[in-house]
VOBA-1610 file (N, C-alpha, C; in pm, whole numbers, padded with zeros to 5 digits, always signed):
BEGIN
Met+03086-01453+00049Met+02964-01443+00128Met+02845-01427+00034Ala+02735-01486+00070Ala+02616-01480-00016Ala+02560-01338-00023Arg+02494-01309-00132Arg+02432-01177-00150Arg+02317-01160-00053Ile+02300-01040-00004Ile+02188-01010+00086Ile+02063-00979+00006Gly+02080-00915-00107Gly+01964-00881-00189Gly+02007-00819-00319Glu+01912-00795-00405Glu+01946-00736-00534Glu+01825-00670-00596Val+01855-00576-00684Val+01752-00513-00766Val+01747-00590-00897Gln+01628-00618-00945Gln+01615-00691-01070Gln+01675-00609-01185Ala+01720-00677-01288Ala+01794-00613-01397Ala+01726-00491-01459Pro+01596-00495-01488Pro+01534-00379-01552Pro+01547-00251-01471Ala+01550-00262-01339Ala+01563-00142-01257Ala+01702-00083-01269Ala+01803-00170-01278Ala+01940-00120-01286Ala+01962-00041-01415Thr+01898-00081-01523Thr+01914-00009-01649Thr+01829+00116-01656Arg+01729+00124-01570Arg+01633+00234-01570Arg+01569+00248-01709Asp+01549+00136-01775Asp+01491+00135-01909Asp+01340+00121-01895Ala+01265+00223-01934Ala+01120+00222-01916Ala+01056+00106-01991Leu+01105+00078-02112Leu+01048-00032-02189Leu+01073-00166-02121Ala+01195-00184-02069Ala+01227-00310-02001Ala+01141-00327-01877Arg+01121-00218-01803Arg+01038-00226-01684Arg+00894-00256-01722Gly+00848-00193-01830Gly+00711-00218-01874Gly+00691-00363-01915Arg+00790-00419-01985Arg+00778-00558-02025Arg+00783-00652-01905Leu+00867-00618-01808Leu+00873-00699-01687Leu+00738-00697-01615Arg+00680-00575-01603Arg+00550-00563-01537Arg+00444-00644-01611Ala+00447-00637-01744Ala+00349-00710-01824Ala+00364-00861-01805Ser+00488-00908-01790Ser+00508-01052-01772Ser+00467-01098-01633Leu+00474-01006-01535Leu+00441-01043-01397Leu+00292-01038-01368Val+00222-00945-01431Val+00084-00918-01392Val-00008-01040-01394Pro-00006-01125-01499Pro-00098-01240-01496Pro-00078-01330-01375Asp+00047-01360-01340Asp+00073-01444-01224Asp+00034-01372-01094Leu+00059-01242-01091Leu+00024-01166-00972Leu-00127-01158-00953Leu-00201-01154-01063Leu-00347-01155-01055Leu-00396-01286-00994Val-00336-01397-01035Val-00371-01527-00978Val-00339-01529-00829Glu-00221-01477-00793Glu-00183-01472-00652Glu-00278-01382-00573Ala-00317-01269-00632Ala-00410-01179-00564Ala-00543-01248-00537Arg-00593-01322-00634Arg-00721-01392-00615Arg-00709-01503-00511Arg-00593-01567-00506Arg-00573-01670-00403Arg-00579-01607-00264Ile-00514-01493-00250Ile-00514-01424-00121Ile-00655-01377-00085Val-00726-01326-00186Val-00864-01280-00163Val-00950-01393-00108Asn-00933-01511-00161Asn-01014-01624-00117Asn-00987-01662+00028Thr-00872-01621+00081Thr-00843-01651+00221Thr-00903-01548+00317Val-00935-01429+00265Val-00987-01325+00354Val-01131-01285+00323Ile-01187-01337+00215Ile-01318-01291+00169Ile-01428-01316+00269Ala-01415-01420+00352Ala-01522-01452+00448Ala-01546-01338+00546Gly-01441-01264+00579Gly-01458-01154+00673Gly-01472-01019+00608Trp-01477-01016+00476Trp-01479-00889+00404Trp-01621-00847+00373His-01648-00721+00394His-01775-00666+00349His-01750-00522+00310Gly-01788-00486+00190Gly-01752-00357+00136Gly-01827-00237+00191Arg-01945-00257+00250Arg-02023-00141+00292Arg-02050-00142+00442Arg-02136-00232+00486Arg-02166-00243+00627Arg-02207-00111+00692Lys-02305-00046+00634Lys-02362+00072+00698Lys-02509+00083+00658Arg-02586+00149+00744Arg-02729+00163+00723Arg-02757+00261+00611Gly-02858+00232+00529Gly-02894+00324+00422Gly-02995+00264+00328Ile-03011+00328+00213Ile-03107+00284+00114Ile-03054+00160+00043Gly-03137+00058+00035Gly-03096-00064-00032Gly-03204-00170-00021Glu-03182-00281-00085Glu-03278-00390-00086Glu-03246-00499+00016Asn-03120-00511+00055Asn-03078-00623+00138Asn-03090-00591+00287Phe-03138-00690+00361Phe-03145-00677+00506Phe-03005-00673+00565Trp-02985-00586+00663Trp-02855-00580+00729Trp-02864-00629+00873Gln-02951-00564+00955Gln-02955-00598+01096Gln-03085-00550+01160Phe-03118-00610+01274Phe-03219-00556+01364Phe-03147-00477+01471Arg-03209-00366+01514Arg-03152-00290+01625Arg-03266-00236+01709Pro-03239-00210+01838Pro-03345-00160+01926Pro-03399-00025+01879Tyr-03529-00010+01890Tyr-03595+00116+01855Tyr-03567+00220+01962Val-03537+00344+01921Val-03522+00455+02014Val-03622+00563+01976Glu-03666+00638+02075Glu-03769+00739+02052Glu-03724+00840+01947Gly-03810+00865+01851Gly-03779+00958+01744Gly-03715+00893+01624Asp-03693+00761+01631Asp-03632+00688+01520Asp-03727+00689+01401Ser-03678+00727+01284Ser-03763+00736+01166Ser-03778+00601+01095Ser-03698+00502+01134Ser-03708+00371+01070Ser-03837+00300+01112Arg-03886+00214+01023Arg-04011+00143+01048Arg-03989+00029+01147Ile-04076+00016+01244Ile-04067-00091+01344Ile-04098-00224+01279Asp-04019-00325+01312Asp-04045-00461+01265Asp-04123-00534+01375Trp-04259-00540+01358Trp-04344-00593+01464Trp-04326-00743+01481Arg-04293-00813+01373Arg-04274-00958+01386Arg-04154-00988+01475Arg-04044-00917+01454Arg-03926-00940+01538Arg-03951-00890+01679Ser-04021-00779+01693Ser-04047-00723+01825Ser-04136-00813+01908Ala-04223-00893+01843Ala-04315-00980+01916Ala-04245-01096+01985Arg-04120-01121+01952Arg-04049-01234+02011Arg-04002-01209+02153Asp-03988-01083+02193Asp-03946-01055+02331Asp-04003-00920+02373Asp-03952-00865+02479Asp-04009-00743+02538Asp-03954-00615+02478His-03869-00624+02377His-03810-00505+02317His-03872-00476+02180Thr-03862-00349+02141Thr-03910-00308+02010Thr-03790-00290+01918Tyr-03799-00350+01797Tyr-03686-00347+01705Tyr-03725-00282+01572Val-03624-00224+01509Val-03642-00176+01371Val-03551-00258+01282Arg-03590-00268+01156Arg-03511-00344+01058Arg-03432-00246+00973Asp-03300-00265+00969Asp-03214-00181+00886Asp-03182-00251+00755Arg-03188-00176+00647Arg-03136-00225+00520Arg-02994-00174+00503Glu-02920-00242+00418Glu-02780-00203+00398Glu-02768-00101+00285Trp-02682-00004+00312Trp-02656+00098+00211Trp-02592+00033+00089Glu-02644+00064-00030Glu-02598-00003-00150Glu-02549+00090-00259Ala-02533+00216-00228Ala-02479+00307-00329Ala-02332+00275-00353Ala-02292+00267-00478Ala-02153+00234-00511Ala-02059+00346-00465His-01947+00306-00411His-01846+00398-00360His-01724+00388-00452Thr-01652+00497-00470Thr-01535+00496-00557Thr-01408+00483-00475Val-01328+00383-00509Val-01198+00362-00444Val-01090+00361-00553Trp-00994+00450-00539Trp-00882+00457-00631Trp-00769+00369-00578Leu-00697+00305-00668Leu-00589+00214-00631Leu-00462+00254-00706Trp-00347+00245-00638Trp-00222+00277-00705Trp-00107+00205-00637Ala-00017+00145-00720Ala+00104+00081-00671Ala+00224+00152-00730Asp+00321+00182-00649Asp+00441+00255-00689Asp+00520+00175-00794Pro+00545+00233-00915Pro+00618+00162-01019Pro+00767+00195-01025Ser+00819+00268-00927Ser+00957+00315-00935Ser+01057+00199-00930Pro+01175+00217-00988Pro+01275+00110-00992Pro+01314+00055-00856Ser+01317+00138-00753Ser+01358+00089-00621Ser+01262-00016-00566Met+01139-00018-00619Met+01042-00117-00573Met+01078-00259-00619Leu+01172-00271-00711Leu+01213-00402-00759Leu+01310-00473-00665Tyr+01346-00408-00556Tyr+01442-00467-00463Tyr+01382-00587-00390Lys+01466-00689-00372Lys+01428-00809-00297Lys+01551-00865-00228Ser+01545-00877-00097Ser+01655-00936-00022Ser+01634-01087-00011Thr+01737-01156+00036Thr+01726-01302+00050Thr+01629-01340+00161Gly+01599-01246+00251Gly+01505-01276+00358Gly+01360-01255+00320Ala+01336-01204+00199Ala+01199-01176+00155Ala+01155-01280+00054Ser+01024-01301+00046Ser+00971-01398-00049Ser+00946-01336-00186Val+00923-01205-00192Val+00893-01136-00318Val+00956-00998-00316Ser+00962-00935-00432Ser+01008-00797-00439Ser+00899-00704-00387Lys+00938-00581-00358Lys+00840-00483-00311Lys+00738-00452-00420Gln+00783-00446-00545Gln+00690-00418-00655Gln+00586-00529-00668Ser+00632-00653-00659Ser+00540-00766-00669Ser+00435-00760-00558Arg+00480-00734-00435Arg+00385-00728-00323Arg+00287-00612-00340Ala+00335-00496-00384Ala+00247-00381-00402Ala+00140-00409-00507Leu+00179-00472-00618Leu+00082-00505-00722Leu-00018-00609-00675Val+00029-00710-00602Val-00062-00812-00550Val-00165-00748-00456Leu-00120-00659-00370Leu-00212-00595-00276Leu-00317-00510-00349Thr-00274-00433-00449Thr-00371-00348-00519Thr-00467-00432-00605Leu-00418-00537-00667Leu-00507-00624-00746Leu-00602-00701-00655Ala-00555-00741-00538Ala-00643-00809-00442Ala-00753-00714-00395Met-00716-00587-00370Met-00817-00489-00332Met-00917-00468-00445Ala-00868-00464-00568Ala-00958-00448-00684Ala-01056-00564-00690Glu-01009-00685-00664Glu-01095-00802-00665Glu-01201-00795-00556Leu-01158-00761-00436Leu-01252-00753-00323Leu-01356-00644-00345Leu-01312-00528-00389Leu-01404-00417-00409Leu-01500-00445-00524Ser-01452-00508-00629Ser-01538-00542-00743Ser-01647-00640-00700Arg-01610-00737-00619Arg-01710-00833-00571Arg-01814-00766-00483Ser-01776-00655-00419Ser-01869-00582-00333Ser-01952-00480-00410Gly-01928-00467-00541Gly-02006-00375-00622Gly-01959-00231-00618Glu-01836-00207-00569Glu-01784-00071-00563Glu-01724-00029-00697Arg-01712+00102-00717Arg-01640+00154-00833Arg-01491+00159-00799Ile-01409+00120-00893Ile-01265+00126-00872Ile-01200+00199-00988Ala-01079+00249-00965Ala-01006+00322-01069Ala-00859+00325-01033Trp-00776+00349-01135Trp-00631+00363-01118Trp-00595+00500-01173Pro-00544+00592-01092Pro-00517+00728-01142Pro-00421+00727-01259Gly-00459+00799-01364Gly-00377+00807-01484Gly-00389+00688-01576Leu-00470+00589-01538Leu-00481+00468-01619Leu-00626+00436-01655Thr-00717+00448-01560Thr-00858+00420-01587Thr-00946+00524-01519Asp-01065+00541-01571Asp-01169+00617-01503Asp-01243+00521-01409Pro-01316+00573-01310Pro-01391+00484-01220Pro-01491+00399-01297Phe-01498+00271-01261Phe-01592+00180-01326Phe-01637+00073-01227Thr-01750+00013-01257Thr-01802-00098-01177Thr-01807-00222-01264Ala-01747-00330-01217Ala-01748-00455-01293Ala-01708-00568-01201Arg-01768-00683-01221Arg-01733-00799-01139Arg-01590-00844-01167Asn-01539-00818-01285Asn-01402-00857-01320Asn-01308-00736-01314Gly-01330-00650-01215Gly-01254-00527-01206Gly-01104-00549-01195Ala-01062-00649-01118Ala-00918-00675-01104Ala-00857-00717-01237Glu-00930-00799-01311Glu-00880-00844-01441Glu-00869-00728-01539Arg-00964-00637-01535Arg-00959-00522-01625Arg-00842-00430-01593Ile-00817-00408-01464Ile-00703-00324-01426Ile-00573-00394-01462Ala-00567-00526-01441Ala-00446-00601-01477Ala-00418-00589-01627Ala-00522-00596-01708Ala-00504-00583-01853Ala-00453-00444-01890Gln-00505-00342-01822Gln-00460-00205-01849Gln-00312-00189-01811Leu-00272-00248-01699Leu-00133-00239-01656Leu-00040-00310-01752Met-00086-00423-01806Met-00003-00499-01898Met+00026-00421-02026His-00070-00344-02071His-00056-00274-02199His-00018-00126-02182Ala-00001-00082-02058Ala+00036+00057-02034Ala+00182+00079-02071Gly+00213+00199-02113Gly+00352+00234-02141Gly+00422+00267-02011Glu+00510+00364-02016Glu+00581+00405-01894Glu+00483+00474-01800Leu+00475+00427-01679Leu+00386+00487-01580Leu+00459+00598-01507Pro+00389+00706-01472Pro+00455+00817-01401Pro+00500+00775-01263Ala+00607+00836-01215Ala+00656+00804-01081Ala+00550+00836-00976Lys+00477+00945-01000Lys+00367+00982-00911Lys+00253+01034-00998Pro+00137+00974-00990Pro+00025+01019-01074Pro-00035+01149-01022Asp-00106+01217-01110Asp-00179+01338-01073Asp-00303+01298-00995Leu-00317+01353-00875Leu-00429+01315-00787Leu-00536+01423-00779Thr-00526+01527-00860Thr-00617+01641-00847Thr-00761+01608-00887Asp-00781+01505-00967Asp-00917+01471-01011Asp-00993+01384-00911Ile-00928+01341-00805Ile-00993+01256-00704Ile-01067+01347-00608Arg-01196+01325-00594Arg-01282+01419-00522Arg-01331+01365-00387Arg-01398+01451-00317Arg-01451+01424-00184Arg-01537+01297-00183Phe-01531+01228-00069Phe-01606+01105-00043Phe-01549+00982-00114Cys-01437+00999-00184Cys-01368+00884-00241Cys-01262+00835-00143Asp-01218+00713-00163Asp-01103+00658-00091Asp-00994+00629-00192Ile-00869+00629-00146Ile-00759+00587-00231Ile-00665+00499-00151Val-00623+00389-00212Val-00527+00297-00152Val-00396+00313-00227Ile-00288+00346-00156Ile-00158+00369-00217Ile-00057+00273-00157Ala+00003+00188-00241Ala+00105+00093-00196Ala+00241+00138-00248Ser+00333+00166-00157Ser+00464+00217-00193Ser+00560+00188-00079Asp+00691+00213-00102Asp+00783+00204+00011Asp+00796+00337+00083Phe+00744+00445+00026Phe+00741+00578+00088Phe+00878+00619+00141Leu+00982+00595+00061Leu+01116+00630+00104Leu+01163+00764+00050Asp+01076+00835-00019Asp+01109+00973-00056Asp+01114+01057+00071Pro+01178+01174+00068Pro+01171+01263+00183Pro+01025+01287+00223Val+00999+01288+00352Val+00862+01299+00401Val+00793+01423+00346Glu+00866+01533+00336Glu+00803+01656+00287Glu+00751+01639+00145Glu+00827+01566+00061Glu+00783+01544-00076Glu+00656+01459-00080Thr+00653+01356+00003Thr+00534+01270+00008Thr+00413+01348+00055Met+00430+01428+00160Met+00319+01507+00212Met+00270+01608+00109Ser+00365+01671+00039Ser+00327+01770-00063Ser+00246+01704-00174Trp+00286+01584-00215Trp+00215+01512-00320Trp+00075+01474-00276Leu+00060+01432-00150Leu-00069+01382-00102Leu-00158+01493-00045Asp-00103+01613-00032Asp-00179+01722+00031Asp-00308+01753-00045Val-00308+01736-00177Val-00429+01763-00255Val-00543+01671-00212Leu-00513+01550-00169Leu-00617+01458-00121Leu-00678+01510+00008Ala-00594+01559+00097Ala-00645+01613+00223Ala-00733+01735+00198Arg-00692+01821+00103Arg-00771+01940+00074Arg-00903+01908+00006His-00908+01797-00068His-01032+01757-00135His-01121+01669-00049Gly-01080+01639+00073Gly-01162+01556+00160Gly-01163+01410+00121Val-01053+01362+00064Val-01041+01221+00025Val-00980+01143+00141Arg-01030+01022+00164Arg-00969+00935+00266Arg-00861+00850+00199Ala-00740+00859+00252Ala-00629+00783+00194Ala-00588+00671+00288His-00547+00561+00229His-00500+00444+00303His-00363+00409+00247Leu-00259+00436+00323Leu-00123+00414+00277Leu-00073+00278+00325Ile-00021+00199+00232Ile+00040+00071+00267Ile+00189+00082+00237Glu+00271+00084+00340Glu+00414+00086+00320Glu+00463-00056+00300Val+00518-00084+00185Val+00573-00216+00155Val+00722-00211+00187Ala+00766-00293+00282Ala+00904-00286+00330Ala+00973-00421+00320Asp+01097-00418+00274Asp+01180-00538+00275Asp+01251-00546+00410Pro+01261-00665+00470Pro+01323-00674+00604Pro+01465-00620+00609Ala+01543-00635+00500Ala+01681-00585+00501Ala+01686-00434+00508Glu+01581-00367+00462Glu+01578-00221+00467Glu+01566-00172+00611Glu+01510-00252+00697Glu+01495-00213+00837Glu+01616-00252+00920Thr+01672-00368+00895Thr+01780-00418+00980Thr+01917-00370+00938Phe+01934-00330+00810Phe+02061-00283+00757Phe+02173-00384+00788Pro+02170-00501+00725Pro+02263-00610+00759Pro+02396-00602+00683Tyr+02460-00485+00678Tyr+02581-00468+00600Tyr+02701-00445+00690Ala+02815-00496+00648Ala+02939-00480+00724Ala+03057-00479+00628Gly+03167-00420+00673Gly+03286-00415+00589Gly+03275-00310+00480Arg+03369-00313+00388Arg+03368-00216+00280Arg+03252-00247+00186Thr+03163-00152+00169Thr+03042-00174+00090Thr+03015-00053+00003Glu+02987-00076-00122Glu+02951+00033-00213Glu+02800+00031-00235Phe+02735+00141-00206Phe+02591+00154-00223Phe+02563+00229-00354Thr+02474+00177-00434Thr+02440+00239-00562Thr+02291+00266-00570Asp+02256+00388-00603Asp+02116+00424-00618Asp+02063+00363-00748Pro+01961+00275-00743Pro+01910+00213-00865Pro+01835+00309-00956Glu+01804+00428-00907Glu+01727+00522-00986Glu+01813+00633-01047Thr+01924+00669-00979Thr+02008+00776-01030Thr+02148+00727-01067Gly+02187+00611-01016Gly+02321+00561-01041Gly+02425+00617-00946Asp+02388+00708-00857Asp+02482+00765-00760Asp+02537+00655-00669Lys+02662+00673-00628Lys+02728+00571-00546Lys+02780+00631-00417Leu+02784+00548-00314Leu+02842+00586-00186Leu+02920+00466-00135Thr+03049+00486-00105Thr+03132+00377-00055Thr+03156+00395+00094Ala+03124+00291+00170Ala+03144+00292+00315Ala+03257+00195+00347Gly+03361+00244+00418Gly+03471+00157+00456Gly+03428+00051+00554Arg+03345+00092+00649Arg+03290-00002+00748Arg+03139+00026+00757Ala+03065-00044+00673Ala+02920-00017+00662Ala+02848-00032+00793Glu+02895-00123+00880Glu+02825-00146+01007Glu+02822-00021+01095Met+02918+00073+01072Met+02921+00195+01151Met+02804+00287+01116Leu+02741+00266+01002Leu+02627+00349+00961Leu+02495+00295+01014Gly+02496+00174+01066Gly+02372+00104+01101Gly+02281+00180+01196Asp+02337+00228+01309Asp+02253+00294+01409Asp+02188+00420+01354Asp+02266+00504+01285Asp+02210+00626+01230Asp+02106+00596+01122Tyr+02136+00497+01039Tyr+02041+00459+00933Tyr+01908+00414+00993Arg+01915+00325+01090Arg+01791+00274+01149Arg+01712+00385+01219Leu+01784+00479+01282Leu+01716+00592+01347Leu+01641+00676+01244Leu+01706+00706+01132Leu+01642+00785+01028Leu+01527+00708+00963Tyr+01549+00580+00940Tyr+01444+00498+00879Tyr+01320+00496+00967Thr+01342+00481+01097Thr+01231+00480+01192Thr+01161+00615+01198Ala+01239+00722+01199Ala+01181+00856+01209Ala+01092+00888+01090Arg+01135+00846+00969Arg+01054+00875+00850Arg+00916+00812+00860Arg+00914+00685+00896Arg+00785+00615+00903Arg+00696+00674+01012Gln+00755+00704+01127Gln+00676+00759+01237Gln+00617+00895+01201Glu+00697+00977+01134Glu+00648+01110+01095Glu+00533+01099+00996Leu+00548+01013+00897Leu+00444+00998+00796Leu+00319+00934+00855Ala+00338+00834+00941Ala+00224+00769+01003Ala+00149+00865+01095Gly+00224+00949+01168Gly+00159+01046+01256Gly+00079+01149+01178Trp+00133+01191+01065Trp+00062+01286+00978Trp-00068+01224+00928Cys-00062+01099+00886Cys-00183+01029+00839Cys-00287+01019+00952Lys-00241+00989+01071Lys-00333+00975+01183Lys-00406+01106+01211Arg-00333+01218+01202Arg-00396+01348+01226Arg-00501+01380+01120Leu-00484+01328+00999Leu-00580+01350+00891Leu-00695+01251+00893Gly-00688+01151+00982Gly-00791+01048+00983Gly-00768+00943+00877Trp-00645+00934+00825Trp-00611+00833+00727Trp-00552+00711+00796Ser-00535+00604+00722Ser-00472+00485+00779Ser-00333+00465+00720Tyr-00246+00405+00800Tyr-00109+00377+00757Tyr-00074+00236+00802Thr-00055+00148+00706Thr-00027+00008+00734Thr+00109-00030+00679Val+00185-00106+00754Val+00314-00155+00708Val+00301-00303+00677Asn+00345-00342+00557Asn+00345-00483+00519Asn+00485-00521+00476His+00542-00621+00541His+00678-00665+00511His+00674-00779+00410Thr+00770-00778+00321Thr+00770-00876+00213Thr+00809-01016+00260Asp+00845-01031+00388Asp+00865-01164+00443Asp+00744-01209+00525Arg+00637-01131+00519Arg+00511-01165+00586Arg+00402-01186+00481Leu+00285-01228+00526Leu+00174-01255+00435Leu+00110-01126+00385Ala+00073-01124+00258Ala+00002-01008+00203Ala-00136-00996+00266Ser-00195-01107+00305Ser-00329-01104+00363Ser-00333-01025+00493Asp-00219-01016+00564Asp-00215-00936+00687Asp-00253-00791+00657Ala-00197-00737+00549Ala-00227-00598+00513Ala-00371-00581+00470Leu-00426-00681+00398Leu-00565-00670+00353Leu-00662-00666+00471Val-00636-00746+00572Val-00723-00747+00690Val-00719-00611+00759Arg-00600-00555+00776Arg-00589-00424+00841Arg-00652-00314+00755Leu-00633-00325+00625Leu-00691-00227+00534Leu-00843-00233+00539His-00898-00353+00546His-01043-00368+00556His-01096-00300+00681Met-01027-00320+00794Met-01069-00257+00919Met-01066-00106+00907Ala-00964-00053+00840Ala-00953+00093+00826Ala-01060+00149+00734Met-01089+00080+00625Met-01184+00132+00527Met-01328+00123+00576Thr-01357+00032+00667Thr-01494+00018+00717Thr-01515+00094+00847Ala-01410+00157+00900Ala-01423+00235+01023Ala-01502+00361+00995Glu-01591+00393+01086Glu-01673+00515+01070Glu-01595+00639+01111Gly-01510+00624+01213Gly-01440+00740+01265Gly-01298+00750+01211Ser-01212+00808+01292Ser-01073+00822+01250Ser-01004+00687+01253Tyr-00895+00678+01177Tyr-00824+00552+01167Tyr-00709+00547+01265Ala-00670+00424+01298Ala-00549+00409+01376Ala-00431+00445+01288Gly-00342+00527+01340Gly-00236+00580+01255Gly-00143+00477+01197Leu-00084+00392+01278Leu+00018+00301+01226Leu-00020+00159+01259Thr-00030+00075+01157Thr-00058-00066+01177Thr+00057-00144+01117Ser+00119-00230+01192Ser+00235-00299+01140Ser+00259-00431+01207Ser+00310-00527+01131Ser+00347-00654+01189Ser+00478-00641+01265His+00568-00551+01220His+00688-00519+01296His+00670-00377+01342Ala+00618-00355+01458Ala+00587-00219+01499Ala+00712-00138+01526Gly+00826-00204+01539Gly+00945-00135+01585Gly+00996-00026+01496Leu+01024-00055+01371Leu+01097+00040+01289Leu+01006+00127+01206Thr+01033+00253+01208Thr+00960+00348+01127Thr+01061+00453+01086Ser+01032+00535+00987Ser+01143+00612+00939Ser+01121+00755+00898Gly+01221+00834+00908Gly+01219+00973+00869Gly+01278+00984+00732His+01378+01062+00711His+01429+01073+00576His+01533+00964+00566Ala+01487+00842+00548Ala+01575+00728+00557Ala+01670+00729+00443Gly+01792+00739+00465Gly+01875+00719+00352Gly+02017+00751+00378Leu+02099+00702+00291Leu+02240+00726+00305Leu+02283+00844+00222Thr+02196+00899+00141Thr+02231+01017+00063Thr+02129+01124+00089Ala+02161+01244+00050Ala+02076+01356+00084Ala+01981+01394-00026His+01977+01321-00134His+01894+01366-00244His+01803+01255-00290Gly+01705+01292-00367Gly+01618+01203-00438Gly+01584+01075-00371Arg+01585+00970-00446Arg+01552+00841-00391Arg+01681+00765-00387Ala+01740+00754-00271Ala+01873+00700-00264Ala+01878+00551-00256Gly+01809+00481-00332Gly+01813+00337-00327Gly+01952+00294-00361Met+02016+00209-00282Met+02154+00183-00310Met+02187+00034-00317Ile+02272-00001-00417Ile+02316-00138-00435Ile+02461-00144-00390Ala+02499-00246-00314Ala+02631-00243-00258Ala+02721-00354-00304Ser+02849-00322-00307Ser+02948-00423-00338Ser+03073-00393-00258Gly+03165-00486-00254Gly+03289-00460-00184Gly+03329-00583-00107Asp+03392-00563+00012Asp+03430-00676+00093Asp+03307-00754+00133Gln+03197-00680+00145Gln+03068-00741+00176Gln+03015-00808+00052Pro+02907-00885+00067Pro+02836-00934-00048Pro+02784-00816-00127Arg+02741-00834-00249Arg+02684-00723-00324Arg+02535-00723-00302Pro+02490-00684-00182Pro+02349-00684-00153Pro+02285-00561-00210Thr+02158-00551-00201Thr+02089-00428-00236Thr+01977-00405-00139Thr+01957-00283-00105Thr+01850-00246-00014Thr+01779-00133-00079Gly+01656-00119-00074Gly+01590-00014-00146Gly+01618+00120-00087Gly+01619+00225-00164Gly+01636+00354-00106Gly+01594+00465-00194Arg+01554+00574-00135Arg+01537+00703-00198Arg+01595+00786-00090Pro+01611+00901-00077Pro+01694+00952+00028Pro+01655+00885+00145Gly+01661+00794+00137Gly+01694+00685+00184Gly+01665+00556+00130Lys+01680+00518+00012Lys+01666+00379-00026Lys+01805+00323-00040Ala+01845+00239+00047Ala+01980+00190+00042Ala+01984+00053-00019Val+02059+00040-00122Val+02078-00091-00182Val+02223-00121-00169Ala+02258-00222-00091Ala+02399-00244-00068Ala+02442-00380-00114
//
């Protein structure tokens, strides 16, 4: 039987140098792909869209009593209403970007077009491109300080190519109030660990936008027969005599994890978007744009497959249980941390 999926070789060895070299070889092509995607969504993108100090005209709006804005008499003379002219706010805003570099992100099933790591990098580089074109400051925690540049995506790509081993989770304590951060990951760690890591952002008044990158096989659990699951990050193994018997419980836990994390984000006014690697990356960018330009609270969960969401998804009780499987079944792999299942 054909393989369902696999983790790329560097992840199986857990060799930091091998992973770094793989990332360096991928980044140039991913930057090209990110720019291609940006060109498909740029027409509807605008980085600020709010009233404030600036040189550029934004909109006319009806005058209300007590309005401090100056009346535009030329526009008002065209009909029976009085209008004021708004300029667009042009102060640069800082947006931090981060893509999960963990080995489990290298998983790719046969039903997906790219690995989770590839999709996460494309999304963050595309955001860097869009934000740079809008004149915003961008940064990558632990890699760059905030900067403004028209070639911001290219600069971040160069930094990623020459970076050594990246931390599994960067230090977020330096990110301050009124900043935004975009985090692309599979979020398969135990929910409590994820919340504990991100809690510093909530305490500092930072707006976070989480993009869960999911492989379709991780949601459907297409395994049957004797299957050995191997964690790509720890090497731990779990052998199931009849893997299909685990399906219902696995999907329930996988769904509970996502729902719990998405609900937590919603309560904080953050956004939570799911992007599947068998769908277009531009879908996530459009939803992310809507969330970042919203004045009020964000919609908690945005997804192309609204059905599955997850709790402590996994076949093992510890760490990141990404598991690779072999046996009577094909040797598929599914991502996992206590719950990343690679079978």
